[in-house]
C-alpha distance (Angstrom), angle and dihedral (degrees) to the residues before:
residue distance angle dihedral
M1 . . .
K2 3.77 . .
L3 3.79 120.6 .
S4 3.78 117.5 -125.1
W5 3.82 115.6 -119.0
K6 3.84 89.0 -109.7
V7 3.79 91.7 56.3
F8 3.80 90.5 44.7
I9 3.81 91.8 54.1
F10 3.81 92.0 45.8
V11 3.81 92.4 51.5
S12 3.81 92.3 45.6
V13 3.80 93.1 50.9
F14 3.80 91.4 45.9
L15 3.81 92.6 51.8
F16 3.81 90.6 47.5
L17 3.78 91.8 52.9
V18 3.78 93.1 46.7
S19 3.80 92.1 49.0
S20 3.80 90.5 48.6
V21 3.80 91.4 54.7
I22 3.79 91.5 47.9
C23 3.81 93.5 48.9
S24 3.81 96.0 43.8
P25 3.81 107.2 25.9
A26 3.80 92.0 159.9
M27 3.81 91.2 66.1
A28 3.80 91.4 68.6
K29 3.82 94.5 92.4
A30 3.79 142.9 15.6
P31 3.84 119.1 -79.2
S32 3.81 91.3 -112.3
E33 3.79 90.6 58.0
Y34 3.81 95.1 62.4
K35 3.78 116.7 97.4
M36 3.81 106.9 -131.6
V37 3.79 133.6 166.2
L38 3.80 138.5 -178.4
I39 3.81 118.0 -147.5
L40 3.82 113.9 -152.0
P41 3.82 127.3 -166.5
G42 3.82 93.3 -150.4
P43 3.81 142.9 19.8
V44 3.79 122.3 -58.5
N45 3.82 90.1 -126.8
D46 3.81 97.5 57.1
Q47 3.84 91.4 112.7
S48 3.79 88.4 -131.3
W49 3.82 138.1 57.3
N50 3.79 99.7 -13.0
A51 3.80 94.0 43.6
T52 3.80 89.6 50.1
N53 3.80 92.7 53.4
Y54 3.79 92.4 44.5
A55 3.81 89.8 53.8
G56 3.80 87.6 54.2
L57 3.79 91.0 52.4
L58 3.81 91.3 52.3
A59 3.81 91.7 49.1
A60 3.80 92.7 50.7
N61 3.78 91.5 49.3
Q62 3.78 91.4 49.9
E63 3.79 99.2 43.9
L64 3.80 100.6 34.5
K65 3.83 97.9 33.2
T66 3.79 91.5 -124.4
K67 3.81 124.5 146.5
I68 3.80 102.3 -137.7
E69 3.80 112.8 176.4
Y70 3.79 125.9 -156.0
V71 3.78 140.5 -153.7
E72 3.81 119.5 -160.5
N73 3.81 137.4 -159.8
V74 3.82 94.2 29.8
Q75 3.79 108.9 171.8
A76 3.80 124.4 -137.0
S77 3.80 92.1 -110.5
D78 3.81 89.0 58.8
Y79 3.82 100.7 46.8
E80 3.79 96.4 98.9
S81 3.81 96.0 41.4
T82 3.81 90.7 49.0
F83 3.80 91.2 52.6
R84 3.80 90.0 49.0
N85 3.77 92.8 47.0
Y86 3.80 93.8 58.0
A87 3.80 94.0 39.5
E88 3.81 91.2 51.8
R89 3.80 88.1 52.1
G90 3.78 90.4 56.1
Y91 3.79 101.2 -108.5
D92 3.78 112.5 174.0
L93 3.83 99.3 -152.1
I94 3.80 121.5 26.2
M95 3.80 113.9 -174.0
A96 3.81 128.6 -176.2
A97 3.80 127.2 -170.0
G98 3.78 114.2 -131.5
T99 3.80 144.9 36.3
Q100 3.80 88.5 -104.8
F101 3.83 88.4 76.0
D102 3.83 94.0 60.4
A103 3.80 98.5 93.7
A104 3.80 95.3 45.8
A105 3.80 92.0 47.0
Q106 3.79 90.8 50.1
R107 3.81 91.5 52.2
V108 3.79 94.7 48.0
A109 3.83 107.5 33.5
S110 3.80 98.9 73.5
Q111 3.80 90.6 54.6
Y112 3.81 92.0 58.9
P113 3.82 107.0 43.7
K114 3.80 92.9 166.2
S115 3.82 90.9 65.3
T116 3.81 125.1 68.6
F117 3.80 114.9 -137.3
C118 3.81 120.0 -156.2
V119 3.80 124.4 -178.7
I120 3.79 113.0 -162.7
N121 3.80 106.6 -136.9
G122 3.79 87.2 13.9
M123 3.77 125.4 152.2
V124 3.80 101.7 -172.1
A125 3.81 120.0 85.5
A126 3.79 127.8 174.5
E127 3.77 136.2 172.5
P128 2.90 133.0 -75.8
N129 3.80 105.3 13.0
L130 3.83 115.0 -0.5
C131 3.81 103.5 101.1
P132 3.84 113.9 165.3
V133 3.79 125.9 -170.6
L134 3.80 116.2 -143.8
P135 3.81 120.0 -163.8
R136 3.79 110.2 -151.3
E137 3.80 91.3 -119.8
Y138 3.78 92.6 168.7
E139 3.80 89.0 68.3
A140 3.80 89.0 57.7
S141 3.82 94.4 45.3
F142 3.81 89.5 50.7
L143 3.80 89.4 59.2
A144 3.81 91.2 45.7
G145 3.80 89.7 51.7
I146 3.80 91.9 54.4
I147 3.81 89.2 55.1
A148 3.81 90.9 49.4
G149 3.80 94.5 48.7
K150 3.79 92.3 48.7
T151 3.81 93.2 46.0
T152 3.81 105.9 42.2
K153 3.80 115.9 103.9
S154 3.79 97.9 -176.9
N155 3.82 93.6 48.3
K156 3.79 88.0 -127.4
I157 3.79 123.7 109.2
G158 3.79 132.3 -178.9
L159 3.79 124.2 -143.1
V160 3.79 130.4 178.6
G161 3.79 131.9 -176.4
G162 3.78 128.4 -162.6
F163 3.81 97.6 -123.0
P164 3.84 130.7 -5.8
N165 3.80 96.3 -112.7
K166 3.80 123.2 144.8
L167 3.80 95.4 -94.5
M168 3.80 94.2 47.0
I169 3.80 93.3 49.3
R170 3.80 91.1 50.7
L171 3.80 90.7 47.0
L172 3.81 93.8 51.6
N173 3.82 91.7 43.2
T174 3.78 91.1 57.0
Y175 3.81 90.7 44.8
E176 3.81 89.7 56.2
F177 3.79 90.9 45.8
G178 3.79 90.8 52.0
A179 3.79 90.9 48.5
R180 3.81 91.2 54.0
I181 3.78 90.0 54.3
G182 3.78 86.4 61.0
S183 3.80 93.1 42.5
P184 3.84 117.5 7.4
E185 3.82 92.6 -160.4
V186 3.79 97.2 49.7
K187 3.80 116.1 133.7
A188 3.79 119.6 -143.5
L189 3.79 126.5 -149.8
R190 3.81 105.8 -156.8
A191 3.79 130.1 -173.9
Y192 3.81 141.7 152.3
A193 3.78 124.0 -128.3
N194 3.83 95.5 -156.2
S195 3.78 84.8 -145.0
W196 3.79 139.0 81.5
S197 3.80 96.9 -162.7
D198 3.82 113.1 35.6
V199 3.82 102.9 110.8
A200 3.81 93.3 175.3
L201 3.80 91.1 53.5
G202 3.79 90.2 51.7
K203 3.79 91.0 53.6
Q204 3.79 91.1 48.2
M205 3.81 94.2 49.4
A206 3.79 92.9 46.4
S207 3.81 92.3 48.8
S208 3.80 90.4 52.5
M209 3.81 92.2 50.9
I210 3.79 92.4 47.7
D211 3.81 89.7 49.9
Q212 3.82 87.4 54.3
G213 3.80 90.5 56.1
A214 3.81 104.5 -91.2
D215 3.79 110.2 144.7
I216 3.83 98.1 175.4
L217 3.82 120.9 54.6
F218 3.79 131.7 -166.2
F219 3.82 121.4 -175.5
Y220 3.78 125.1 178.6
A221 3.77 99.6 -178.9
N222 3.82 106.8 104.9
Q223 3.84 110.5 -126.8
V224 3.81 91.8 6.3
G225 3.80 86.3 70.3
L226 3.80 91.9 59.5
G227 3.80 88.9 64.3
A228 3.79 89.2 50.0
I229 3.80 90.9 53.6
Q230 3.81 89.1 52.7
A231 3.80 91.1 52.7
A232 3.80 92.3 47.1
K233 3.79 90.8 51.2
E234 3.79 92.9 49.8
K235 3.81 95.1 45.6
G236 3.80 99.6 39.2
A237 3.79 98.5 -111.6
K238 3.80 125.3 135.1
F239 3.78 128.8 -118.1
I240 3.80 134.0 -153.5
G241 3.78 112.2 -148.3
F242 3.77 122.2 -138.3
A243 3.82 140.3 -168.6
S244 3.81 92.5 13.5
D245 3.82 133.0 30.5
Q246 3.80 101.2 -87.5
N247 3.81 97.7 169.5
S248 3.79 92.5 109.3
V249 3.82 94.3 49.8
A250 3.81 91.7 78.8
P251 3.83 113.4 -0.2
G252 3.77 110.9 -150.3
T253 3.80 91.9 22.6
V254 3.81 101.1 58.6
I255 3.80 100.6 57.2
A256 3.81 98.4 179.3
S257 3.78 141.2 -6.9
V258 3.77 130.4 -145.9
F259 3.75 105.9 -160.5
F260 3.76 144.7 164.3
D261 3.75 123.0 -105.6
F262 3.76 93.3 -139.1
K263 3.78 89.5 167.1
T264 3.79 87.2 71.1
M265 3.79 92.8 40.1
Y266 3.80 96.1 50.7
V267 3.79 92.3 48.3
W268 3.81 87.6 50.8
L269 3.82 93.4 45.6
V270 3.79 98.3 45.2
G271 3.80 90.3 42.0
K272 3.80 90.0 55.6
Y273 3.80 89.6 51.1
L274 3.79 93.3 49.4
N275 3.80 90.4 49.7
G276 3.80 92.5 49.6
D277 3.82 91.3 -113.4
L278 3.83 102.1 113.9
K279 3.80 104.0 111.8
P280 3.83 132.4 -158.3
I281 3.80 91.1 -109.5
V282 3.80 133.2 94.1
N283 3.81 99.3 -82.3
E284 3.83 107.2 -154.9
A285 3.81 129.8 -157.5
G286 3.80 132.3 175.3
I287 3.79 143.2 127.1
N288 3.79 93.2 -21.1
E289 3.80 90.8 53.9
G290 3.79 92.0 50.7
I291 3.81 98.8 -114.8
V292 3.84 98.8 117.4
Q293 3.79 115.0 82.5
V294 3.83 134.2 173.9
S295 3.79 123.5 -148.2
Y296 3.82 117.5 -168.1
T297 3.78 136.5 -165.6
D298 3.80 126.0 -153.8
A299 3.81 88.7 -93.2
V300 3.81 90.5 76.5
K301 3.80 112.4 79.9
P302 3.83 121.6 -128.9
E303 3.81 92.2 -115.7
V304 3.82 90.1 56.7
R305 3.80 91.2 50.2
D306 3.79 89.6 49.5
L307 3.80 91.7 52.0
V308 3.79 91.0 51.2
S309 3.80 89.9 49.8
Q310 3.80 89.5 51.7
A311 3.81 89.8 52.5
E312 3.82 91.4 49.6
Q313 3.79 91.4 50.4
A314 3.80 91.8 47.7
I315 3.80 90.1 54.6
K316 3.81 91.4 48.5
E317 3.80 91.3 51.0
N318 3.82 94.9 41.2
Q319 3.80 89.3 -117.5
L320 3.81 100.3 121.2
L321 3.81 95.1 125.0
K322 3.80 90.0 54.1
F323 3.81 89.5 50.0
L324 3.82 91.8 50.1
S325 3.79 93.4 48.6
Q326 3.79 91.8 74.5
F327 3.83 92.6 64.9
P328 3.84 132.0 73.3
E329 3.78 115.1 -98.2
P330 3.84 106.9 -86.6
L331 3.78 115.3 -116.4
E332 3.80 118.4 -109.0
């Protein structure tokens, strides 16, 4: 039996509409109607990682008209139960800030296919709904290292990471490499706090490094770094901020900050989700995507700023090897 042209048109339009919904499911309702949450391992006022992510949440809510909620100070023992809690309540997008959430997200995501899980700084992706976003933090630490190498007077620098995971090791490696561009003979004192929150430990570790001759410190360990800034201020050392702009935390002590514009990144990330474009792959963002920023104080000389700008441009143009060729081979 032949279909009339009216039936043909009706069927065609119906199939088009159905396919549109399937291809762009996030367009089915207004941004404010989606249930979204950000899970944070620390407080939103830590002046570091958690504050940076919270600022991104606020920017996304403002620019995209979403209503992203947040929960702070979630402990490692509660990661999985927190994921489950929001998934059971039907949240559409469940975000968590930090690589430490990868394992819990991987265990939970497949059990709740109607929710999208996104670990910021995550390295584990899985179909259909585990879609991490990975800032290229090593690009930022490379720039911070150049500042350290060009600023140190003792030729000794101290650097501390929160935990010795793969991302942190790569980040600190590139920081050291950048420092040796500034000063090929620089010696680095490296340690791991195995904590994100122990302020007293950070002060103790920083004091020990300063006593060993380090005059420039770099801590990427959230609240632990606040203790390090205190020690640097008391002992006359300098500090390079990271993750967020920490210049105002201790003026005169924090000489520069290399930080992430997570406002831009969260708008980009949440926008991709709303458009149905967030994929179950490791979605990377860095200098080319405009999320790495450098904030200087007067303590950083113009020639150092210029060198950092050259490094940024080389990364943007995929000419980093050419940039590095002008410097002596860094010492091992």
